[in-house]
C-alpha positions as CSV (number, residue, x, y, z in Angstrom):
1,X,0.0,0.0,0.0
2,X,1.3,3.5,-0.9
3,X,0.4,5.7,2.0
4,X,1.8,8.9,0.6
5,X,-0.5,9.1,-2.4
6,X,-3.4,6.8,-1.5
7,X,-3.2,4.8,-4.7
8,X,-3.9,1.4,-3.4
9,X,-6.5,1.8,-0.7
10,X,-8.5,-0.9,-2.4
11,X,-7.8,-4.6,-2.1
12,X,-6.1,-5.7,-5.3
13,X,-9.0,-8.0,-6.3
14,X,-11.2,-4.9,-6.5
15,X,-8.8,-2.7,-8.3
16,X,-8.5,-2.0,-12.1
17,X,-4.7,-1.6,-11.7
18,X,-4.8,-4.8,-13.7
19,X,-7.7,-4.9,-16.1
20,X,-7.7,-8.7,-16.9
21,X,-6.6,-11.6,-14.8
22,X,-4.9,-14.5,-16.4
23,X,-8.1,-16.5,-16.2
24,X,-10.1,-13.7,-18.0
25,X,-7.3,-13.4,-20.6
26,X,-7.4,-17.1,-21.4
27,X,-11.2,-17.1,-21.5
28,X,-11.4,-14.2,-24.0
29,X,-8.6,-15.7,-26.1
30,X,-10.5,-19.0,-26.1
31,X,-13.8,-17.4,-27.2
32,X,-11.9,-15.5,-30.0
33,X,-10.2,-18.7,-31.1
34,X,-13.5,-20.5,-31.3
35,X,-15.0,-17.7,-33.4
36,X,-12.1,-17.7,-35.7
37,X,-12.2,-21.4,-36.2
38,X,-16.0,-21.3,-36.8
39,X,-15.6,-18.5,-39.3
40,X,-12.9,-20.4,-41.2
41,X,-15.2,-23.5,-41.3
42,X,-18.3,-21.6,-42.4
43,X,-18.2,-17.8,-42.1
44,X,-21.8,-17.3,-43.3
45,X,-23.3,-19.5,-40.6
46,X,-21.0,-18.0,-38.0
47,X,-21.9,-14.4,-39.0
48,X,-25.6,-15.2,-39.1
49,X,-25.5,-16.8,-35.7
50,X,-23.7,-13.7,-34.3
51,X,-26.2,-11.4,-35.9
52,X,-29.0,-13.4,-34.4
53,X,-27.5,-13.4,-30.9
54,X,-26.8,-9.7,-31.1
55,X,-30.4,-9.0,-32.2
56,X,-31.8,-11.1,-29.3
57,X,-29.6,-9.2,-26.9
58,X,-30.8,-5.8,-28.3
59,X,-34.4,-6.8,-28.0
60,X,-34.0,-8.0,-24.4
61,X,-31.9,-5.0,-23.4
62,X,-34.2,-2.4,-25.0
63,X,-37.3,-4.0,-23.4
64,X,-35.7,-4.0,-20.0
65,X,-34.6,-0.3,-20.2
66,X,-38.1,0.7,-21.4
67,X,-39.7,-1.2,-18.5
68,X,-37.4,0.5,-16.0
69,X,-38.4,3.9,-17.4
70,X,-42.1,3.2,-17.4
71,X,-42.0,2.1,-13.8
72,X,-40.5,5.4,-12.9
73,X,-42.6,7.8,-15.0
74,X,-45.2,8.3,-12.3
75,X,-42.6,9.5,-9.9
76,X,-43.0,6.8,-7.3
77,X,-39.4,5.5,-7.5
78,X,-37.7,8.9,-6.9
79,X,-37.5,9.9,-3.2
80,X,-38.2,13.5,-2.2
81,X,-37.5,15.6,0.8
82,X,-39.5,18.9,0.9
83,X,-38.0,22.3,1.5
84,X,-39.9,22.5,4.7
85,X,-38.5,19.2,6.0
86,X,-35.0,20.1,5.0
87,X,-35.1,23.5,6.7
88,X,-36.7,22.1,9.8
89,X,-33.5,20.3,10.7
90,X,-31.8,22.0,13.6
91,X,-28.4,23.4,12.8
92,X,-26.9,22.0,16.1
93,X,-28.0,18.5,15.1
94,X,-26.7,18.6,11.6
95,X,-23.7,16.2,11.1
96,X,-20.3,17.3,9.9
97,X,-20.0,17.0,6.1
98,X,-17.0,16.8,3.8
99,X,-17.2,18.2,0.3
100,X,-14.5,17.0,-2.1
101,X,-13.9,19.3,-5.1
102,X,-11.3,17.8,-7.4
103,X,-10.0,20.1,-10.1
104,X,-7.1,19.9,-12.6
105,X,-5.8,22.5,-15.0
106,X,-9.0,24.6,-14.5
107,X,-7.9,28.1,-13.3
108,X,-10.9,29.7,-15.0
109,X,-13.4,27.6,-13.3
110,X,-12.3,27.9,-9.6
111,X,-14.2,31.0,-8.8
112,X,-17.3,29.8,-10.5
113,X,-17.1,26.5,-8.6
114,X,-16.7,28.3,-5.3
115,X,-19.8,30.5,-6.1
116,X,-21.8,27.4,-6.8
117,X,-20.7,25.6,-3.6
118,X,-21.0,28.8,-1.6
119,X,-24.7,29.0,-2.0
120,X,-25.3,25.7,-0.2
121,X,-27.5,26.2,2.9
122,X,-25.5,24.4,5.6
123,X,-23.6,25.7,8.7
124,X,-20.0,26.6,7.7
125,X,-18.7,25.2,10.9
126,X,-20.1,21.8,10.0
127,X,-18.6,21.9,6.5
128,X,-15.2,20.6,5.5
129,X,-14.6,21.9,2.0
130,X,-11.5,20.5,0.3
131,X,-10.4,21.9,-3.0
132,X,-8.2,19.1,-4.4
133,X,-5.4,20.1,-6.8
134,X,-2.3,18.5,-8.2
135,X,0.7,20.0,-6.6
136,X,2.3,20.9,-10.0
137,X,-0.9,22.6,-11.3
138,X,0.4,26.1,-10.7
139,X,-2.2,27.9,-12.7
140,X,-5.2,26.4,-10.7
141,X,-3.4,26.9,-7.4
142,X,-2.7,30.6,-8.2
143,X,-6.3,31.1,-9.2
144,X,-7.5,29.6,-5.9
145,X,-5.2,31.9,-3.8
146,X,-6.2,34.9,-5.8
147,X,-9.9,34.2,-5.1
148,X,-9.2,34.2,-1.3
149,X,-11.8,31.6,-0.1
150,X,-10.9,31.3,3.6
151,X,-13.6,28.7,4.2
152,X,-12.0,26.3,1.7
153,X,-9.0,24.1,2.5
154,X,-6.6,23.5,-0.4
155,X,-5.3,19.9,-0.8
156,X,-2.2,19.5,-2.9
157,X,-1.8,16.0,-4.3
158,X,1.8,14.9,-4.9
159,X,2.4,14.3,-8.6
160,X,2.3,10.6,-9.4
161,X,0.5,8.1,-11.6
162,X,-2.2,7.4,-12.3
163,X,-3.3,11.0,-12.8
164,X,-7.0,10.4,-12.0
165,X,-9.8,12.0,-10.0
166,X,-10.2,8.9,-7.7
167,X,-6.4,9.0,-6.9
168,X,-6.7,12.6,-5.9
169,X,-9.9,11.9,-3.8
170,X,-8.2,9.0,-2.1
171,X,-5.3,11.2,-1.1
172,X,-7.7,13.7,0.4
173,X,-9.7,11.0,2.2
174,X,-6.5,9.5,3.7
175,X,-4.8,12.7,4.8
176,X,-7.4,15.4,5.2
177,X,-10.9,14.1,5.8
178,X,-11.2,14.2,9.6
179,X,-14.4,13.3,11.5
180,X,-17.2,14.0,9.0
181,X,-20.2,11.7,8.9
182,X,-20.9,12.1,5.2
183,X,-18.7,12.8,2.2
184,X,-19.7,14.0,-1.3
185,X,-18.0,15.0,-4.5
186,X,-18.8,18.0,-6.7
187,X,-17.2,18.6,-10.1
188,X,-15.7,21.9,-11.3
189,X,-18.8,23.3,-13.0
190,X,-21.4,22.1,-10.5
191,X,-24.3,24.1,-9.1
192,X,-26.0,22.0,-6.5
193,X,-29.4,22.5,-5.1
194,X,-28.9,24.9,-2.1
195,X,-30.7,22.5,0.2
196,X,-29.1,19.3,-1.1
197,X,-27.0,18.5,1.9
198,X,-29.9,19.0,4.3
199,X,-32.2,16.9,2.1
200,X,-29.6,14.1,2.1
201,X,-29.2,14.2,5.9
202,X,-33.0,14.0,6.3
203,X,-33.2,11.0,3.9
204,X,-30.4,9.2,5.7
205,X,-32.2,9.8,9.0
206,X,-35.3,7.9,7.7
207,X,-33.2,4.8,7.0
208,X,-30.9,2.5,8.9
209,X,-27.2,1.9,8.4
210,X,-27.9,-0.4,5.5
211,X,-28.3,2.7,3.3
212,X,-24.8,3.9,2.7
213,X,-25.2,6.2,-0.3
214,X,-27.6,8.7,-1.8
215,X,-27.3,9.7,-5.5
216,X,-28.8,13.1,-6.4
217,X,-30.1,13.9,-9.9
218,X,-27.9,15.6,-12.4
219,X,-29.1,18.0,-15.1
220,X,-27.6,20.7,-17.4
221,X,-27.8,24.4,-17.2
222,X,-27.0,24.8,-20.9
223,X,-29.2,22.0,-22.3
224,X,-30.7,24.3,-25.0
225,X,-27.3,25.4,-26.4
226,X,-27.2,23.1,-29.5
227,X,-28.5,19.7,-30.7
228,X,-25.7,17.8,-28.9
229,X,-26.5,19.4,-25.5
230,X,-30.2,18.6,-26.1
231,X,-29.4,14.9,-26.9
232,X,-27.1,14.8,-23.8
233,X,-29.8,16.3,-21.6
234,X,-32.4,13.9,-22.9
235,X,-30.1,11.0,-22.1
236,X,-29.3,12.4,-18.6
237,X,-33.0,12.9,-17.8
238,X,-33.8,9.3,-18.7
239,X,-30.8,7.9,-16.8
240,X,-30.9,9.9,-13.5
241,X,-34.7,10.6,-13.3
242,X,-36.0,7.2,-14.3
243,X,-33.5,4.4,-14.9
244,X,-31.4,4.8,-11.7
245,X,-34.4,5.4,-9.5
246,X,-36.1,2.4,-10.9
247,X,-33.0,0.3,-10.4
248,X,-32.8,1.4,-6.7
249,X,-36.5,0.7,-6.1
250,X,-36.0,-2.8,-7.7
251,X,-33.1,-3.6,-5.4
252,X,-30.6,-3.6,-8.2
253,X,-27.1,-2.0,-8.4
254,X,-27.1,1.8,-8.7
255,X,-24.2,2.9,-10.8
256,X,-23.3,6.2,-9.0
257,X,-22.7,9.3,-11.1
258,X,-19.5,11.2,-11.0
259,X,-20.8,13.9,-8.7
260,X,-23.5,14.6,-6.1
261,X,-23.2,11.1,-4.7
262,X,-23.3,11.3,-0.9
263,X,-21.7,8.4,1.1
264,X,-21.3,7.6,4.7
265,X,-17.6,8.4,5.4
266,X,-17.1,5.4,7.7
267,X,-18.4,3.0,4.9
268,X,-16.2,4.8,2.3
269,X,-13.1,4.2,4.5
270,X,-14.1,0.5,5.2
271,X,-14.4,-0.2,1.5
272,X,-11.0,1.4,0.8
273,X,-12.1,4.6,-0.9
274,X,-12.2,4.8,-4.7
275,X,-10.3,2.7,-7.2
276,X,-7.5,5.0,-8.3
277,X,-7.1,3.1,-11.6
278,X,-10.8,3.0,-12.6
279,X,-11.8,6.0,-14.8
280,X,-15.5,5.6,-13.7
281,X,-14.7,5.3,-10.0
282,X,-18.2,6.3,-9.1
283,X,-19.9,3.5,-10.9
284,X,-17.4,1.1,-9.5
285,X,-18.1,2.3,-6.0
286,X,-21.8,1.7,-6.6
287,X,-21.1,-1.9,-7.4
288,X,-18.9,-2.4,-4.4
289,X,-21.5,-1.0,-2.1
290,X,-24.1,-3.4,-3.5
291,X,-21.7,-6.3,-3.2
292,X,-21.1,-5.3,0.5
293,X,-24.9,-5.5,1.2
294,X,-25.4,-1.7,1.3
295,X,-28.2,0.1,-0.4
296,X,-28.1,3.3,-2.5
297,X,-31.1,5.6,-2.8
298,X,-31.9,8.2,-5.5
299,X,-33.0,11.6,-4.3
300,X,-34.8,14.2,-6.3
301,X,-32.4,17.0,-5.6
302,X,-30.8,18.5,-8.7
303,X,-27.2,19.4,-9.4
304,X,-26.7,21.5,-12.5
305,X,-23.7,20.7,-14.7
306,X,-22.4,21.9,-18.0
307,X,-23.4,19.7,-20.9
308,X,-20.7,19.1,-23.5
309,X,-21.4,21.4,-26.4
310,X,-18.4,20.3,-28.5
311,X,-18.4,16.9,-30.4
312,X,-14.7,16.1,-29.9
313,X,-14.8,17.0,-26.2
314,X,-18.0,14.9,-25.9
315,X,-16.4,11.8,-27.5
316,X,-13.4,12.2,-25.2
317,X,-15.7,12.2,-22.1
318,X,-18.0,9.4,-23.4
319,X,-15.1,7.1,-24.3
320,X,-13.7,7.5,-20.8
321,X,-17.1,6.6,-19.3
322,X,-17.4,3.5,-21.4
323,X,-13.8,2.5,-20.7
324,X,-14.5,2.8,-17.0
325,X,-17.7,0.7,-17.3
326,X,-15.7,-2.1,-19.0
327,X,-13.1,-1.8,-16.3
328,X,-15.8,-2.1,-13.7
329,X,-17.2,-5.2,-15.4
330,X,-13.9,-7.0,-15.6
331,X,-13.0,-6.2,-12.0
332,X,-16.3,-7.3,-10.5
333,X,-16.7,-10.4,-12.6
334,X,-13.3,-11.9,-11.9
335,X,-15.3,-14.3,-9.8
336,X,-18.8,-14.3,-11.5
337,X,-20.2,-16.9,-9.1
338,X,-19.3,-14.9,-6.0
339,X,-20.6,-11.6,-7.6
340,X,-23.9,-13.3,-8.5
341,X,-24.4,-14.7,-5.0
342,X,-23.8,-11.3,-3.5
343,X,-26.0,-9.3,-5.8
344,X,-28.7,-11.8,-6.8
345,X,-29.6,-13.1,-10.3
346,X,-31.6,-10.2,-11.7
347,X,-29.3,-7.5,-10.4
348,X,-26.3,-9.4,-11.9
349,X,-27.9,-9.5,-15.3
350,X,-28.7,-5.8,-15.2
351,X,-25.3,-4.9,-14.0
352,X,-23.7,-6.9,-16.9
353,X,-26.1,-5.1,-19.3
354,X,-25.2,-1.6,-18.1
355,X,-21.4,-2.1,-17.7
356,X,-20.2,-4.5,-20.5
357,X,-23.4,-4.5,-22.5
358,X,-23.9,-0.8,-23.0
359,X,-20.6,0.0,-24.7
360,X,-20.6,-3.2,-26.7
361,X,-24.2,-2.6,-27.8
362,X,-23.2,0.8,-29.0
363,X,-20.5,-0.7,-31.2
364,X,-22.9,-3.4,-32.5
365,X,-25.4,-0.7,-33.3
366,X,-22.8,0.9,-35.6
367,X,-22.4,-2.4,-37.3
368,X,-26.2,-2.9,-37.7
369,X,-26.6,0.5,-39.2
370,X,-23.6,0.0,-41.5
371,X,-25.0,-3.3,-42.8
372,X,-28.4,-1.7,-43.4
373,X,-26.9,1.1,-45.4
374,X,-24.8,-1.4,-47.4
375,X,-27.8,-3.5,-48.2
376,X,-29.9,-0.5,-49.4
377,X,-27.0,0.8,-51.5
378,X,-25.9,-2.4,-53.1
379,X,-28.6,-5.0,-52.5
380,X,-25.8,-7.4,-51.9
381,X,-26.7,-11.1,-52.1
382,X,-24.0,-11.8,-49.5
383,X,-26.2,-9.7,-47.0
384,X,-29.2,-11.7,-48.1
385,X,-27.4,-14.8,-47.1
386,X,-26.5,-13.4,-43.7
387,X,-30.1,-12.3,-42.9
388,X,-31.5,-15.7,-43.4
389,X,-34.8,-17.1,-42.0
390,X,-35.6,-16.0,-38.4
391,X,-32.6,-13.7,-38.2
392,X,-34.1,-11.5,-40.9
393,X,-37.5,-11.2,-39.1
394,X,-35.8,-10.6,-35.7
395,X,-33.6,-7.8,-37.2
396,X,-36.6,-6.3,-39.0
397,X,-38.5,-6.2,-35.7
398,X,-35.5,-4.6,-34.0
399,X,-35.1,-2.0,-36.8
400,X,-38.8,-1.0,-36.9
401,X,-40.4,-1.6,-33.5
402,X,-37.2,-1.4,-31.4
403,X,-36.1,1.9,-32.8
404,X,-39.7,3.3,-32.7
405,X,-40.1,2.3,-29.1
406,X,-36.8,3.9,-28.1
407,X,-37.7,7.2,-29.9
408,X,-41.2,7.2,-28.3
409,X,-39.6,6.6,-24.9
410,X,-37.5,9.7,-25.4
411,X,-40.6,11.7,-26.4
412,X,-42.5,10.5,-23.4
413,X,-39.7,11.5,-21.1
414,X,-39.6,15.0,-22.6
415,X,-43.3,15.4,-21.8
416,X,-42.9,13.9,-18.3
417,X,-40.0,16.3,-17.5
418,X,-41.9,19.3,-18.9
419,X,-39.3,19.9,-21.6
420,X,-41.1,20.1,-25.0
421,X,-38.0,21.9,-26.5
422,X,-36.2,18.5,-26.4
423,X,-38.8,16.8,-28.6
424,X,-36.9,17.5,-31.9
425,X,-33.8,16.0,-30.4
426,X,-35.8,12.9,-29.3
427,X,-36.9,12.4,-32.9
428,X,-33.4,12.9,-34.3
429,X,-31.8,10.6,-31.6
430,X,-30.4,8.1,-34.2
431,X,-27.8,10.7,-34.9
432,X,-26.7,10.6,-31.3
433,X,-26.4,6.8,-31.4
434,X,-23.7,7.3,-34.1
435,X,-21.7,9.5,-31.7
436,X,-22.2,7.1,-28.9
437,X,-20.9,4.2,-31.0
438,X,-17.8,6.2,-31.9
439,X,-17.2,6.8,-28.2
440,X,-17.6,3.1,-27.5
441,X,-15.1,2.1,-30.2
442,X,-12.6,4.5,-28.8
443,X,-13.2,3.2,-25.3
444,X,-12.4,-0.4,-26.3
445,X,-9.2,0.7,-28.1
446,X,-8.0,2.7,-25.2
447,X,-8.8,-0.1,-22.8
448,X,-6.1,-2.2,-24.5
449,X,-3.2,0.2,-24.5
450,X,-3.9,2.9,-21.8
451,X,-6.7,1.6,-19.5
452,X,-6.2,4.1,-16.6
453,X,-5.5,7.2,-18.8
454,X,-7.9,9.9,-17.7
455,X,-9.0,11.8,-20.7
456,X,-9.9,15.2,-19.3
457,X,-13.2,16.9,-20.1
458,X,-12.8,20.6,-20.9
459,X,-15.2,22.8,-19.0
460,X,-16.4,26.3,-19.6
461,X,-17.6,25.8,-23.2
462,X,-21.1,26.9,-22.5
463,X,-22.4,30.1,-24.1
464,X,-25.5,30.3,-21.9
465,X,-23.8,31.0,-18.7
466,X,-25.2,29.6,-15.4
467,X,-28.5,31.4,-15.3
């Protein structure tokens, strides 16, 4: 264990410092070898079988996601704490709270971050606000000192690999977090609900120690900026307002978001903090909480973020997320029998679907659309052979009904969220699937040669400001 930087707080079996074990490597190599041999013997039958299996997976995955959304549309799965209930909490009874604010190479965003955090309604003497910066990030450090926030404690992380957000947070947890009861993370551009901490405390008070984490909703302050931000906002609304809350209500694993997840500090320490090598340390922590028999709740308290308005920047961010989801899958399914016993059968299937399945499905989607375009352009007899018998009708069902249901689900969510201005984006969402597929391909490539590389998201691209 490295105590100076907090790299390896996690037990090795729950760390992505090594993506694949020897057993996993041999298993994947064996599957690849079988596919190659099958293709050599009869490539048409092999390709048709793979197409059929992929289509079956798409049908099941799409159906399950729509079911999760429909269960949450009436609002029963999202927990709420009213303003009156939050403000009724006595200040002297409020627990101490740690806010971790990791930033890197973002001198222009420091003052904005402090303004967003400064509006939180919570006693200053009960808040431990840690601005976590790399010790060699001179520009951000200078910007912090120039802003003169005397209620914020700077934490300088010694330069070392991996240069990741979880590594920095682990350092702060090990060396600076003192006696707080709860710990949360906010990102550089976040504007949390002013009563969020009070709401979280009230929600924890209603449940026993088995509830170890609360995930708040994330949304965007610049969602109308362009088509990309509208697509992104539509996706976030579905994920944080419906899917995650439905997963929590169903007793399944809640993949925590990168910000506004509130965790009992004692539990966080017991679990070894975040995995410094996983680039979606939040989702990984959500899985570890579930495997340790803890529950995560989803609270209707919104933190506003900046939606990526630039395509290149968006792909960088999305590829990191999908790479981290794949890391999370490989880490937690090193022993699939143990994971299934700890989580349960249905939660295990859904976890596989959302970690390994989601990025792989996005790549497969690119393949399906490419084959369709090739068929329409060339009417190739080779493609006629591939789409033989039941496979043709299954793919036709997927192309027509599956895509229509997905688009309709987006339209329904825009109505439920009271955002009619996202309706056009919902109709045009196949264009977004193309971008998502590109991000997934990049994620798989990066997983091979630089798995723990943190591809930074550039903030401050919004033209709408934070109004």
